[in-house]
N, C-alpha and C positions, 0 to 999 in steps of 0.2 A: 061447823067442825066436821071433818071427815077423817075416818081412820081406815087405813088399808092394811089388812092383815095378809100375810103370805108365809110360805115356808113349810106348810104341812105336807104330809105324804105317808107312804107305807114304809115301815122299817121293821127289821127283826128285833126281838128282845135283846137288850144290851147295846143297841145302836143309838145313834144321836140324830137330832134334828135341831135346826135353829129357826125359830119363828121371828118374823119382823112385823112391826106395826108402824107404818109411816103416817104421821099426823099432818093435817093441814087445817088452817083456821084457828089454831091454838098453838101455844108454845108449851111443849111437853114439860119443861122444867119449871113451869108455873102451875102445874096441876099434878094430881096423883094419877099415874097410869097403872092400870091393872090388867092382868091376864086371868081369864076365867076359862073353865071348861065345862062342857055338858055332855055326859054320856047318855045313851038311850035309856029313857025311863027314869032318869035322875035329874035333880035340880042343878041349875048352873051354880058352880062353886068356884071360889077364889083359888088360884094357883100361886100367883106371886104378884107383887106390885112394887112400885117405886114412888115415894112421895116427892113433892116438889123440892124438898131439902136434899134429896139424893139417897135417903135411907131406904133400904129394901126390906121386904117381908115376904115370907113363903109359908105355904101350908106345910104341915109336918111331913106329909107323905112325899114331898119333893125336895126337902132340905138335903143338901149334899149332892143332889143330882142335877138340879136346875139352877141356872144363874140368869138373873135379869140385869141387863145393862141399858144404858141410855146414851145416845149420841146426839148431843144438843145441836151440833152443826147440821145434822141431817134431819133433826126433829123426828127421830125414830127410836123406838125401844126394841130390844131384842130379848128373846127368851131362848137361851141355850139349854137344850134338854139332852142330858147324857144318861147312859145306863137305863134306857127306856124299858118299861115293863108293859105287859098286856093291859094292865089296869089303868095305864095312862091313855088308853084309846078314848078319844072324845073329839068333839068339835071345840076348838079353842078360839076364844074371842078376846080381843083387846078392847079396853074401855078407858075413857077419860073422865076424871072427876075434877071439874074446873072450880068447884066450890071448896075443895080441900076438906072434905068431910072427915070427921073423926073415925067413923066406922068404915075403914078402908077395905074390910073384907066382905062387905055387904054389897050385893049387886045393885040394890036400890040407891046406893050412894053415887053411882056413876051416871053421868049425864049423856054420854055419847058412846056408841058401840060400833066396832067394825063388823064386817060381814061374816066372820068365822072362817076357820080353816081346819080341815079334817086331819087328825093325826090318828093313824092306825098302827098298832104295834102287834106284830104276830109272834106267837110263841114258838 
């Protein structure tokens, strides 16, 4: 399984970015796909995810600003990030949980990881 994340960059506060995660070797609608982020000196933490059923979940700090969608035909998940804030600055990683773990917010539940893409939000 390979996950290719892209779409990061530098944006001013209030701006938007869309991250993409293209998967190969697995079918995204048969597993849980998650986006995590890691800021310097901090642990990797869940941002959002989508279960195999299609239901989505978000960490509280991004609710109403971030939207995760899935394109089954392209085997790709997207994270649309609006109204970005400096505290959103981090390396963002996509991940796949092929075992459909219950603990969808836990990094240890995910079996495969993309390479990470840097998101920097300036104030």
